[in-house]
RODO-2510 file (C-alpha; in nm, 4 decimals, decimal comma):
residues 374
     n   res          X          Y          Z
     1     x    -4,1132     0,7775    -0,7105
     2     x    -3,7594     0,6825    -0,6259
     3     x    -3,6067     0,3781    -0,8044
     4     x    -3,2629     0,2485    -0,7196
     5     x    -3,0830     0,0680    -1,0059
     6     x    -2,8159    -0,1776    -0,8717
     7     x    -2,7287    -0,4382    -1,1328
     8     x    -2,4207    -0,6416    -1,1981
     9     x    -2,2691    -0,6484    -1,5391
    10     x    -2,4274    -0,8811    -1,8008
    11     x    -2,1092    -1,0551    -1,8959
    12     x    -2,0161    -1,0152    -2,2537
    13     x    -2,2971    -0,7666    -2,3205
    14     x    -2,3157    -0,4731    -2,0864
    15     x    -2,1065    -0,3291    -1,8072
    16     x    -2,3017    -0,2541    -1,4931
    17     x    -2,3024     0,1141    -1,5788
    18     x    -2,4512     0,0422    -1,9244
    19     x    -2,7077    -0,1762    -1,7596
    20     x    -2,8075     0,1135    -1,5363
    21     x    -2,8364     0,3396    -1,8342
    22     x    -3,0532     0,0860    -2,0178
    23     x    -3,2819     0,0458    -1,7295
    24     x    -3,3120     0,4235    -1,6724
    25     x    -3,4177     0,4569    -2,0342
    26     x    -3,7084     0,2119    -1,9770
    27     x    -3,8194     0,3946    -1,6606
    28     x    -3,8173     0,7375    -1,8239
    29     x    -4,0577     0,6228    -2,0957
    30     x    -4,3199     0,5640    -1,8122
    31     x    -4,2115     0,7906    -1,5293
    32     x    -4,0068     1,0846    -1,6768
    33     x    -4,0124     1,2621    -1,3419
    34     x    -3,8936     0,9740    -1,1228
    35     x    -3,5946     0,9964    -0,9082
    36     x    -3,3530     0,7336    -1,0503
    37     x    -3,0364     0,6451    -0,8518
    38     x    -2,7942     0,4482    -1,0502
    39     x    -2,5403     0,2266    -0,8507
    40     x    -2,3379     0,0039    -1,0831
    41     x    -2,2589    -0,3132    -0,8728
    42     x    -2,0168    -0,6054    -0,8803
    43     x    -1,9464    -0,9042    -0,6422
    44     x    -1,5697    -0,8830    -0,6172
    45     x    -1,5013    -1,0711    -0,9418
    46     x    -1,4609    -0,9495    -1,2868
    47     x    -1,5946    -0,6029    -1,3417
    48     x    -1,5453    -0,4956    -0,9842
    49     x    -1,2871    -0,2128    -1,0688
    50     x    -1,5187    -0,0664    -1,3353
    51     x    -1,8235    -0,0841    -1,1241
    52     x    -1,6688     0,0822    -0,8184
    53     x    -1,5076     0,3583    -1,0292
    54     x    -1,8286     0,4245    -1,2069
    55     x    -2,0342     0,4233    -0,8789
    56     x    -1,8010     0,6615    -0,6982
    57     x    -1,6913     0,8913    -0,9778
    58     x    -1,3262     0,7574    -0,9703
    59     x    -1,0835     0,6961    -1,2471
    60     x    -0,9183     0,4071    -1,4324
    61     x    -0,5428     0,4062    -1,4600
    62     x    -0,3080     0,1850    -1,6573
    63     x     0,0218     0,0387    -1,5543
    64     x     0,2828    -0,1926    -1,7068
    65     x     0,3420    -0,5093    -1,5019
    66     x     0,4745    -0,8571    -1,5023
    67     x     0,2160    -1,1200    -1,6077
    68     x     0,2104    -1,4651    -1,4536
    69     x     0,4711    -1,6151    -1,6817
    70     x     0,7156    -1,3207    -1,6495
    71     x     0,6219    -1,1260    -1,9551
    72     x     0,5236    -0,7468    -1,9522
    73     x     0,1580    -0,6473    -2,0008
    74     x    -0,0451    -0,3300    -1,9750
    75     x    -0,3393    -0,3580    -1,7333
    76     x    -0,5770    -0,1325    -1,5499
    77     x    -0,6675    -0,0526    -1,1918
    78     x    -0,9069     0,1921    -1,0294
    79     x    -0,8960     0,4671    -0,7878
    80     x    -1,2252     0,5596    -0,6271
    81     x    -1,3874     0,9033    -0,5997
    82     x    -1,2186     0,9662    -0,2640
    83     x    -0,8830     0,9700    -0,4349
    84     x    -0,7324     0,7454    -0,1607
    85     x    -0,8856     0,4074    -0,2301
    86     x    -0,7471     0,1767    -0,4923
    87     x    -0,9432    -0,1119    -0,6244
    88     x    -0,7457    -0,4002    -0,7964
    89     x    -0,8538    -0,7165    -0,9668
    90     x    -0,5562    -0,9591    -0,9280
    91     x    -0,6673    -1,1403    -1,2375
    92     x    -0,5710    -0,8293    -1,4441
    93     x    -0,2051    -0,8942    -1,3743
    94     x    -0,1999    -1,2610    -1,2485
    95     x    -0,5045    -1,4197    -1,4017
    96     x    -0,5472    -1,7612    -1,5644
    97     x    -0,6882    -1,6054    -1,8729
    98     x    -0,3478    -1,4523    -1,9438
    99     x    -0,1653    -1,7767    -1,9800
   100     x    -0,2018    -1,9978    -2,2845
   101     x    -0,3223    -2,3405    -2,2038
   102     x     0,0058    -2,5013    -2,3065
   103     x     0,2050    -2,2840    -2,0680
   104     x    -0,0084    -2,3207    -1,7610
   105     x     0,2158    -2,4381    -1,4801
   106     x     0,1520    -2,3191    -1,1211
   107     x     0,5063    -2,4338    -1,0244
   108     x     0,6254    -2,1427    -1,2241
   109     x     0,3451    -1,8762    -1,2428
   110     x     0,3817    -1,5681    -1,0210
   111     x     0,1658    -1,3016    -0,8533
   112     x     0,4472    -1,0409    -0,8943
   113     x     0,2287    -0,8259    -1,1194
   114     x    -0,0272    -0,7841    -0,8532
   115     x     0,2414    -0,6499    -0,6254
   116     x     0,3417    -0,4081    -0,8996
   117     x    -0,0222    -0,2786    -0,9202
   118     x    -0,0125    -0,2133    -0,5388
   119     x     0,3075    -0,0210    -0,5720
   120     x     0,1625     0,1827    -0,8671
   121     x    -0,1417     0,2736    -0,6465
   122     x     0,0916     0,3629    -0,3541
   123     x     0,2642     0,5999    -0,5895
   124     x    -0,0701     0,7614    -0,6678
   125     x    -0,1217     0,8353    -0,2951
   126     x    -0,3648     0,5464    -0,2190
   127     x    -0,3529     0,4138     0,1322
   128     x    -0,6694     0,2089     0,1277
   129     x    -0,6943    -0,1042    -0,0984
   130     x    -0,9776    -0,3210    -0,2137
   131     x    -0,8555    -0,6431    -0,3889
   132     x    -1,0550    -0,8917    -0,5879
   133     x    -0,8630    -1,2133    -0,5953
   134     x    -1,0601    -1,4466    -0,8165
   135     x    -0,9433    -1,6100    -1,1356
   136     x    -0,5732    -1,6545    -1,0552
   137     x    -0,3178    -1,8511    -1,2471
   138     x    -0,0992    -1,8954    -0,9523
   139     x    -0,0167    -2,1126    -0,6542
   140     x     0,2676    -1,9269    -0,4906
   141     x     0,1122    -1,8252    -0,1568
   142     x     0,1393    -1,4540    -0,2548
   143     x     0,5280    -1,4738    -0,2694
   144     x     0,5457    -1,3034    -0,5984
   145     x     0,3240    -1,0133    -0,4931
   146     x     0,5400    -0,9670    -0,1749
   147     x     0,8602    -0,9892    -0,3701
   148     x     0,7369    -0,6920    -0,5761
   149     x     0,6730    -0,5147    -0,2438
   150     x     1,0168    -0,5620    -0,1208
   151     x     0,9956    -0,8841     0,0861
   152     x     1,2842    -1,1191     0,0371
   153     x     1,2259    -1,4980     0,0285
   154     x     1,5638    -1,6697     0,0943
   155     x     1,7105    -2,0262     0,0666
   156     x     1,9594    -2,1651     0,3072
   157     x     2,2471    -1,9986     0,1179
   158     x     2,0723    -1,6537     0,1448
   159     x     1,9808    -1,6529    -0,2261
   160     x     1,6550    -1,4994    -0,3147
   161     x     1,3869    -1,7493    -0,4571
   162     x     1,2618    -1,7282    -0,8177
   163     x     0,9116    -1,7148    -0,9187
   164     x     0,6466    -1,9656    -0,8698
   165     x     0,4960    -2,2084    -0,6231
   166     x     0,7728    -2,4599    -0,7037
   167     x     1,0305    -2,2342    -0,5528
   168     x     0,8747    -2,2423    -0,2088
   169     x     1,0306    -2,5869    -0,1480
   170     x     1,3592    -2,4051    -0,0991
   171     x     1,2375    -2,1408     0,1362
   172     x     1,4437    -2,1065     0,4571
   173     x     1,3684    -1,7644     0,5832
   174     x     1,1808    -1,4355     0,5146
   175     x     1,3490    -1,0975     0,5260
   176     x     1,0980    -0,8193     0,5809
   177     x     1,3457    -0,5266     0,6112
   178     x     1,3104    -0,4181     0,2528
   179     x     0,9317    -0,4159     0,2404
   180     x     0,7890    -0,0718     0,1300
   181     x     0,7495     0,1237     0,4455
   182     x     0,4400     0,3011     0,3087
   183     x     0,2426    -0,0316     0,3565
   184     x     0,2545     0,0160     0,7357
   185     x    -0,0042     0,2936     0,6981
   186     x    -0,2312     0,1048     0,4578
   187     x    -0,5498    -0,1109     0,5103
   188     x    -0,6408    -0,3968     0,2806
   189     x    -0,9633    -0,5509     0,2227
   190     x    -0,9807    -0,8602     0,0088
   191     x    -1,2894    -0,9802    -0,1753
   192     x    -1,2871    -1,3525    -0,0995
   193     x    -1,5903    -1,5694    -0,1607
   194     x    -1,4221    -1,9032    -0,0853
   195     x    -1,3524    -2,0533     0,2525
   196     x    -1,0722    -2,3036     0,1522
   197     x    -0,7852    -2,3332     0,3907
   198     x    -0,4205    -2,2943     0,2526
   199     x    -0,3386    -2,6659     0,2684
   200     x    -0,4912    -3,0103     0,2718
   201     x    -0,7525    -3,1836     0,0635
   202     x    -0,9684    -2,8730     0,0645
   203     x    -0,6722    -2,6401     0,0174
   204     x    -0,5446    -2,4177    -0,2644
   205     x    -0,3453    -2,6865    -0,4471
   206     x    -0,5839    -2,9802    -0,4427
   207     x    -0,9084    -2,7805    -0,5154
   208     x    -0,7911    -2,5170    -0,7534
   209     x    -0,4482    -2,6481    -0,8798
   210     x    -0,5746    -2,8660    -1,1578
   211     x    -0,7685    -2,5925    -1,3367
   212     x    -0,4391    -2,3931    -1,3418
   213     x    -0,2505    -2,6773    -1,5128
   214     x    -0,1290    -2,8797    -1,2222
   215     x    -0,0841    -3,2571    -1,2766
   216     x    -0,1682    -3,4861    -0,9764
   217     x     0,2141    -3,5010    -0,9027
   218     x     0,2266    -3,1206    -0,9119
   219     x    -0,0735    -3,0929    -0,6840
   220     x     0,1096    -3,2989    -0,4199
   221     x     0,4247    -3,0955    -0,4497
   222     x     0,2448    -2,7667    -0,4462
   223     x     0,0492    -2,8565    -0,1308
   224     x     0,3703    -2,9652     0,0414
   225     x     0,5317    -2,6447    -0,0521
   226     x     0,2457    -2,4314     0,0789
   227     x     0,2631    -2,6162     0,4089
   228     x     0,6372    -2,5450     0,4282
   229     x     0,5613    -2,1753     0,3405
   230     x     0,3161    -2,1548     0,6273
   231     x     0,5625    -2,3076     0,8653
   232     x     0,8293    -2,0468     0,7763
   233     x     0,5691    -1,7674     0,8032
   234     x     0,4816    -1,8923     1,1520
   235     x     0,8467    -1,9143     1,2422
   236     x     0,9573    -1,5594     1,1124
   237     x     0,6340    -1,3610     1,1445
   238     x     0,4581    -1,5316     1,4258
   239     x     0,1453    -1,5799     1,2181
   240     x    -0,0360    -1,9117     1,1661
   241     x    -0,2297    -1,8919     0,8334
   242     x    -0,2351    -2,2589     0,7436
   243     x    -0,5993    -2,3299     0,8413
   244     x    -0,7691    -1,9910     0,8269
   245     x    -1,0815    -1,9988     0,6088
   246     x    -0,9997    -1,8142     0,2867
   247     x    -0,6229    -1,8437     0,3224
   248     x    -0,6232    -2,0787     0,0254
   249     x    -0,7969    -1,8362    -0,2087
   250     x    -0,6056    -1,7524    -0,5311
   251     x    -0,3414    -2,0131    -0,4799
   252     x    -0,2696    -1,9017    -0,1271
   253     x    -0,2633    -1,5328    -0,2079
   254     x    -0,5191    -1,4931     0,0700
   255     x    -0,2676    -1,6319     0,3201
   256     x    -0,0003    -1,3826     0,1971
   257     x    -0,2406    -1,0806     0,2296
   258     x    -0,3372    -1,2010     0,5832
   259     x     0,0123    -1,2696     0,7068
   260     x     0,2110    -0,9857     0,5538
   261     x    -0,0383    -0,6978     0,4969
   262     x    -0,2927    -0,7615     0,7777
   263     x    -0,5784    -0,7885     0,5322
   264     x    -0,9351    -0,8586     0,6170
   265     x    -1,1108    -1,1100     0,4042
   266     x    -1,4728    -1,0269     0,3265
   267     x    -1,7390    -1,1403     0,0863
   268     x    -1,7081    -0,9522    -0,2359
   269     x    -2,0584    -0,8241    -0,2547
   270     x    -2,0443    -0,6945     0,0997
   271     x    -1,7344    -0,4880     0,0126
   272     x    -1,9014    -0,3421    -0,2979
   273     x    -2,2176    -0,2595    -0,0901
   274     x    -2,0110    -0,0782     0,1642
   275     x    -1,7961     0,1076    -0,0912
   276     x    -2,0948     0,2192    -0,2909
   277     x    -2,2967     0,3338     0,0134
   278     x    -2,5971     0,1256    -0,1074
   279     x    -2,7740     0,1320     0,2238
   280     x    -2,7735     0,5085     0,2207
   281     x    -2,9108     0,5252    -0,1299
   282     x    -3,1943     0,3006    -0,0334
   283     x    -3,3451     0,5539     0,2069
   284     x    -3,6871     0,6574     0,0821
   285     x    -3,6753     0,4196    -0,2184
   286     x    -3,9965     0,2655    -0,3598
   287     x    -3,8212     0,0028    -0,5760
   288     x    -3,4853    -0,1615    -0,6383
   289     x    -3,4025    -0,3171    -0,9755
   290     x    -3,1009    -0,5424    -0,9979
   291     x    -2,9841    -0,8309    -1,2170
   292     x    -2,7149    -1,0296    -1,3877
   293     x    -2,6655    -1,2491    -1,6836
   294     x    -2,8295    -1,5570    -1,5364
   295     x    -3,0177    -1,5886    -1,2126
   296     x    -3,0239    -1,9469    -1,0708
   297     x    -2,9446    -2,1443    -0,7511
   298     x    -2,5846    -1,9901    -0,7587
   299     x    -2,7190    -1,6418    -0,7172
   300     x    -2,7941    -1,7045    -0,3558
   301     x    -2,4186    -1,7867    -0,2927
   302     x    -2,3124    -1,4222    -0,2673
   303     x    -2,3760    -1,2932    -0,6191
   304     x    -2,4656    -0,9335    -0,6697
   305     x    -2,8547    -0,9607    -0,6976
   306     x    -2,8571    -1,1607    -0,3724
   307     x    -2,6591    -0,9116    -0,1824
   308     x    -2,8598    -0,6165    -0,3150
   309     x    -3,1933    -0,8037    -0,2256
   310     x    -3,0701    -0,8895     0,1235
   311     x    -2,9742    -0,5263     0,1896
   312     x    -3,2955    -0,3796     0,0460
   313     x    -3,5019    -0,6458     0,2489
   314     x    -3,3552    -0,4985     0,5779
   315     x    -3,4648    -0,1496     0,4507
   316     x    -3,8199    -0,2735     0,3518
   317     x    -3,7686    -0,1910    -0,0087
   318     x    -3,9077    -0,4327    -0,2736
   319     x    -3,6629    -0,5855    -0,5259
   320     x    -3,7147    -0,6946    -0,8847
   321     x    -3,4464    -0,8772    -1,0781
   322     x    -3,3847    -0,8854    -1,4578
   323     x    -3,1779    -1,1638    -1,5865
   324     x    -3,0548    -1,2572    -1,9234
   325     x    -3,1925    -1,5995    -1,8518
   326     x    -3,3573    -1,7749    -1,5505
   327     x    -3,2021    -2,0986    -1,4396
   328     x    -3,2717    -2,3781    -1,2024
   329     x    -3,3291    -2,2847    -0,8433
   330     x    -3,3874    -1,9090    -0,9018
   331     x    -3,7122    -1,9307    -0,6952
   332     x    -3,4999    -1,9610    -0,3750
   333     x    -3,4387    -1,5846    -0,4133
   334     x    -3,8000    -1,5179    -0,3143
   335     x    -3,6999    -1,5969     0,0418
   336     x    -3,4450    -1,3197     0,0374
   337     x    -3,6418    -0,9989    -0,0443
   338     x    -3,6865    -1,0695    -0,4175
   339     x    -4,0413    -0,9898    -0,5409
   340     x    -4,0007    -1,1293    -0,8865
   341     x    -3,7492    -1,2369    -1,1471
   342     x    -3,7948    -1,1442    -1,5108
   343     x    -3,6014    -1,2623    -1,8214
   344     x    -3,5233    -0,9809    -2,0712
   345     x    -3,5473    -1,2278    -2,3615
   346     x    -3,8856    -1,1421    -2,5032
   347     x    -3,8968    -1,3994    -2,7954
   348     x    -3,7027    -1,7022    -2,9194
   349     x    -3,3531    -1,5942    -3,0224
   350     x    -2,9983    -1,7091    -3,0161
   351     x    -2,7527    -1,6296    -2,7519
   352     x    -2,5613    -1,4034    -2,9878
   353     x    -2,8756    -1,2129    -3,0775
   354     x    -2,9688    -1,1690    -2,7060
   355     x    -2,6183    -1,0437    -2,6266
   356     x    -2,6040    -0,8078    -2,9298
   357     x    -2,9410    -0,6573    -2,8444
   358     x    -2,8908    -0,6624    -2,4680
   359     x    -2,9285    -0,2818    -2,4158
   360     x    -3,2731    -0,2577    -2,5816
   361     x    -3,3983    -0,5945    -2,4322
   362     x    -3,3073    -0,4707    -2,0859
   363     x    -3,4558    -0,1271    -2,1408
   364     x    -3,7828    -0,2739    -2,2781
   365     x    -3,8100    -0,5207    -1,9912
   366     x    -3,7607    -0,2404    -1,7341
   367     x    -4,0314    -0,0346    -1,9026
   368     x    -4,2736    -0,3287    -1,8686
   369     x    -4,1945    -0,3714    -1,5002
   370     x    -4,2306    -0,0059    -1,4157
   371     x    -4,5701    -0,0020    -1,5872
   372     x    -4,6841    -0,2492    -1,3187
   373     x    -4,5903     0,0099    -1,0564
   374     x    -4,7964     0,2989    -1,1976
***
């Protein structure tokens, strides 16, 4: 019997690799001779670097970069098993969680550190890049990232702009001459699960600005600045990014990736499925087990278990999900290749107890599921 294990992480409890190990332990109690294929998964958000490195036999590296408020911080990025593909979570260098609540101000925060991570990967020989861009603290249209890569953003006097979305009001022209030449040979794929445009009522500033510390007055200014930024990009680069779906992701970093790096925006789970070769591993499988911390109506919106189930459904392989908890609307997953959803909580317990004992709970639940297949 061939069983493919393709879970996401169980946030705060288990990495996706640890979840695979726990599931395998449960399987071996029942089917010691089973072929077990472990594919740690993610959906482009937190945990994507670790999952892809684990799934491909890659490595985690560390690098000292500039955080969103201009301070130095040591962060990690991954290189996949092919030695040529870098995987970066922009939140590592430019994430909201890095900024104390009292210092959150998207007029000032920068994506510069994300650009420094790209440079570090270039120095390691990487020429293919996968970027997860969720959880940003920024609203600078990717300017900081591009400044780190050698692009100059100049005012009317020819002076380079400072950090932050507030500086974009002074932008007059863009000088690409100093951009790192190695980028011309690179390909960038961005994990982007939102379709917000750069500007307007559904754009980066109005929808995501407040959670990054923007007041109503700041939101108006930031949106105006991104419109101006888009106009200068159109003038100097000949690329219109203002209304492209996803260009508003990560405070406009999506637009910067599109215009300057020729990036492709794709759903995070689709990127991970491709990078891990999930379809290939499903050949000849009898069962797929996936899961995440909570399965509910949001799982259908591109979360890991949904992507795994959809892929397995095309291959005719049944899927069972194991969740820390089962929330409202989880039954919609039965329309997308999921046979059943199990909770790994086997008796009344607190959240802390469940998270502390997640490994054994997941292993025991997997054992009970596999006994049904014998």
